[in-house]
Every structure is written in C-alpha cells, then in structure tokens.
N, C-alpha and C positions, 0 to 999 in steps of 0.2 A: 687894439692889437694885443695879442697874448704876450704877457710880460717876459716869458722865457726866451722868446725868439731872438731878441736883440743881444743876448749874452750867453746863450747855450747853443752849441753846435748841433745838438740833436734833441728830440723830445725827451723830457725828464724821465719818462718810464723806460725809454730805450737806454739811457745812460744808467739808470738804476739796474737794469738787467745786466749790462756790461760789468758794473761794479760787483754785483752778486756773483756773477760767473767768475770774476777774477779772485774774489776772496774765497770762493768755494774750493780752490786748489791749495789754499794755505795749510789746512789741517793735514792733508795728504803729504805735503812737502815737509812739514814739521815732523810728522811721524816717521818719515823715511830718513831723517838725519840724526846723527849721534852728537851733534854739537850742542853745547849747553843752551837751553832755551833763552836765557837772559841775554847771552852774547848774540845769539841769532836775532833776537828782537831788537837789540841795540843797533846792530849794523843795518838791520832792515829799516829802521827809522832814520838813522843818520844818513845812509846812502840815498834814501828818498828825498831828504831835505837838500842834500848836495845836488842831486840831479835836477830838482825843481828850482833851485836858487836862481839860476840865470833867467828864469821866466817871471820872476817877481816884478810886478809893476810898481816900483818904489814911488813913483809920482803920486800914486793913489793915497799915500800916507798923508800928503798935504791936505787933500780934500776930505779925508775920512774924519768922522766925528768921534774918534776914539779918545776916551778919557782914561785917567789912571785906573779907575774901577773896572773899565772894560779890558785893559791890559792884564789886570789881576784875574779877570775871568778867563782870558786866553791862557795865562799861566796855569790856572786850575785845570783847564781842558787838557793841556799837555801832561800835567801830573796824572790826571785820571787815565789818559791814554797809555802812558808808560806802565802804570800799575795794572791796567787791564791786560796788556800784553804779558806782563810778568806772571800774573795769576793764570790767565787762560792758556798760554803756551806751556806753562809748567803742568797744568792739569792733564795735558796729553801724554805726559810721562807716566801718569798713574792710571788713567782711565782710557776707555776706547774713544775713537773719533765719534762714534754714534752717540754714546752717552753725553759727551761734551757738547755735541751739536744740539741735542734735545734741550739741554739746559740753556744753551745760547739762544735757543728759539724763544725763551721766556723774555728776551730783551724788549720786544714791543709792549709787553704787559707792563714792565717797569716804566718804560717811556710814556705809555699812555697815562699811568698814574701820576708820573712826574709832570706831564704836560697839563694835567688838570690843575695841579697846585701852582705851577710856575706861570702858565700862560692862560689859565682858565679855559682850556680847550676841552669841550665835552664830546665824548665818543657816542655815536648813535648806536642803537640796539643792533642794527645790521652789521655795523663795524665790529662790535664785540662778538657777534655770532660767527662772523667770518674769521676773526682772530682765533676763536676757540676751535673752529673746524681745522684751521691750518696747524694749530698747536697739537691737536689730536692726531692729525696725520703724521706729524713729526715724531710723536711718541710711538706710533705704530711702526714707523720706519726703523726705529732703533730697538724695538722690543726684543728682537732675537739676538741682539748683540750686547745688551746691557748686562754687565756682570755685577754680582753682589759680593764684595769682599772688602776688607779693611782698606786695601790699597785703592780700590775703585771708589770707595766712599770719600777718601781723601781727595782724589782727583775730581770727583763730582763737586765737592765743597769748594775747591779752588776755582772750578769752572763757574760755579754760582756767584762767587765773589767777583770774578772777572766779568760776568754778565751784568751785574749791578753797576760795576764801574764803567763799562762801555755805554750803558744806558744813561748814566749821569753825564758821560762825555758828550753824547749826542744832544742832550738837553742844554748843556752849557754852551755847546757850539751853536745851537739854534738861537741862543740869547744874543750872541754877538754877530751872527751871520749877516745881518743887514748893514753892519758898520764897517766890516773889514773885507778886503779882497780874499777870495777863497784860497788862492795860491799862497799869498803871504801868511794867511792863517795856518795853512797846512804846514808850511816850512817851519813856522815857529813852534807849533804843537809837536811836530815830528822831532824837532831838535830837543825840546824839553822832555818829551817822552823817552827819547834815546838816552838822555842824560840820567834819567831815573834808573834805567837799566844799567847804565855804566857804573853808577854808584853801587848798585846791588852787586854787580860783577866784581868790582874792586873789593868790597867788603867780604865777599866769599872767595877771594883769591882765585877767581876764574881767569884763565889765560885769554888775553885779548888778541894775540897775534899768532899763536902756534896752530895754524890751520892749513889744510891742503888747498890746492887750487880748486878742487871740486867744492870744498866748503865755501870758498869765497864766491864761486859761481852761484851757489845756493843762496848766500846772503844777498847777492845782486838780484837774483830772480825774485826773492821775497820782497825786495824793495820795489821792483818794477811792477810785478803782476798784482799781488794782493794789496799792496800799499798805495802805489800811485794810481793804478787803474781800479783800485777798490776803495781804500779809505779816503783818498783825495776826492774821488767822485761823490762819495757820501757827504763829505764836507761841503762840496759845491752845491749839492742838492738840498741841503738843510735850509738854504735861503728861499728855495722855490716850492718845495713840497712838504717841508717840516720833518721833524725827528720821528714822529709817529709813523708816517707813511714810509720813510726810509727803513725803519725798523721792521715794519710788517713785511716789506719786500725781502728782508734778510732771512725770513722764515723759509724762503725757497732755496736757501743755500744747501741743505741736506739733499734735496732732490737733484740739484745740479751736480753735487759731489758724487752721487750714486751713478748718474749718467756718465760723468767723466771717467769714473773708475771702470765702468763697463766698456767704454770706448777705447781707453788708453791702457788700462791694466788687465783687461779681460775678466774682471770680476763679474760673476753672475748676479742678477737681480732676484732677490728672494720674493716670496709671495707677500711677506710683511712689507717689504720695501715698495713693491708695486702698488699695493692697496693704499698704504700710507702716503705714497707719493701722489696718487690720484686725489686723495682727500685734501692734501695740502694744496695742490694746484687748484682744486675746485674752490677752496676757501679764498685763495689769493685772487683768482679770476673774478669771483663775485665782489671782493673788496675793491679791486681796482676798476672793475666794470661799473661800480656804483659811485665812484668818485666823480665829482664834477670835472668837466673838460678844462684842461689847463690852457 
C-alpha cells in the first residue's frame, strides 16, 4: 500500500499544486498593501497558528520520539521562517515581483545542495537538467521586468537572503518531519516566526494596532491562503516527498502568478512570459514525470 494514502487526503502532487497556487498570490497581495511588511508577516503567522491551534492532535506528543535536540531543531525552523518572511517580504518594497520571484526560484538549488550534505541525497543528471530548464524559464519570464538600480539591487539582495533562509527552513523541517505531527509543527514554527517579526516591529517602533478593517482583512487572507493552504501543506509534504521535490515544485509559482494576474487583474501576458512559462512547465513536467510513483 502506498504510504501516503493513510494520512493524506489527496495525492502529494495535487496537494503540492494547491500549495503553490496558494502561495503564488502572496506577492501580489503584499505589493498591493501599504502596511509594514514585518507587521503583515507577523499577523500572517500568528493568525495562522491561532486558526490551526484547535486542530492540533495533542495526544501525538506522548507517542512522538521528540528529544530536546529535536525541539531545538523546531525552534531553529521557526527562527528561519520568521527571518525568511522579514527579508523576502521587505524585498518587495525595493524590487519587482518578477525579480524577487526569479531569485526565489533558486530555492531548489540551495535545497539540493543542502540535501546532499545533510541527507546524502544525490540528484540525477536528469533532475539537474530539468531544474536548469525550469530556472531558465523563470529568468525569461522576468527578463522584461527586471530593473537595474541601486534600490532594485538592495531588494534583490534581500530576496536572495530570504531564499537561502527558506531553503534552510525546508531542510530543517525535513529533518524532524518524521517525528512530529505536521499541524503541531506548523503551529509552533508559525508562532516562533511571528515572534521574530514582533521583536523586529517593536525595535523599529512599528504600530501593531493602528490599521483599517481592510488591513485586518488583508492580514487574515495572508494567513489563510498562502500560509495555511501554502506553507502548511509544504510542511505536511516534507515527510512524504522531501524538501527537494517541494522546492522544485515552487518554481512553478511565477507561471501561476502570471496566469492569476491575467485572469483576475486583466494583465496581458508578454512574449517573454509566454515562452519562459512554457520552458518552466516543460522542465517541471519532465521532472515530476520521471519521479517514481508514490
């Protein structure tokens, strides 16, 4: 019997698609809001933890084989997640969504390198070629929108740091994914990540309460769509398909963002985006098509 059937409601790849679709709207939402990114990220993570808290199966704590070093790993994951949101969300203030997404597409490369050193996972030549094709497609997608300026370079630098941090977060999560329930893990790391952003907001004298009803709605939507239906599902899938496969799937985020912008915002699809999107999808289709059946 396939091991995912007893604990996953859908096939892992279907869940991965849902998660990627959910996170693909986050950059558009962040760009369209004037609220401080650290505050938005804080409420995004705190609200997600609060919403998920009633669903935590506390009884699993008794049967789990979590030791102090494992809880330190979970704490590290939460710290990395909070720092990722701080750097990546702030990057969107300085650079374009396209530039930030291209840099974020480097995530599977960092995860693949980390997986080799942490888990001795070796990538096949075909896997590397598919990854390169998908990355190349992402670069073409953003080519027409990438700006070269001091401000854009600052944003790109922040995005690169955020990408390295989220890659480390994925790898750390995979390390403890077999020992802890995914809902409990997510609630803990979301709370810790939100606390990182809370400390940053307090140190920078950012208002925590002076926001409009539309801002609070925005915080709630960030919590539900890209966090619970995005980040939580990623955490869930780490146990079944690993950090590398999850990260490779995330390369499809720019393609989905373009399609969503066309459907809901009326934005036209440029020739660069069309060609780059096809190349990215081709790379992803070959990669997942060549993976062994789960």
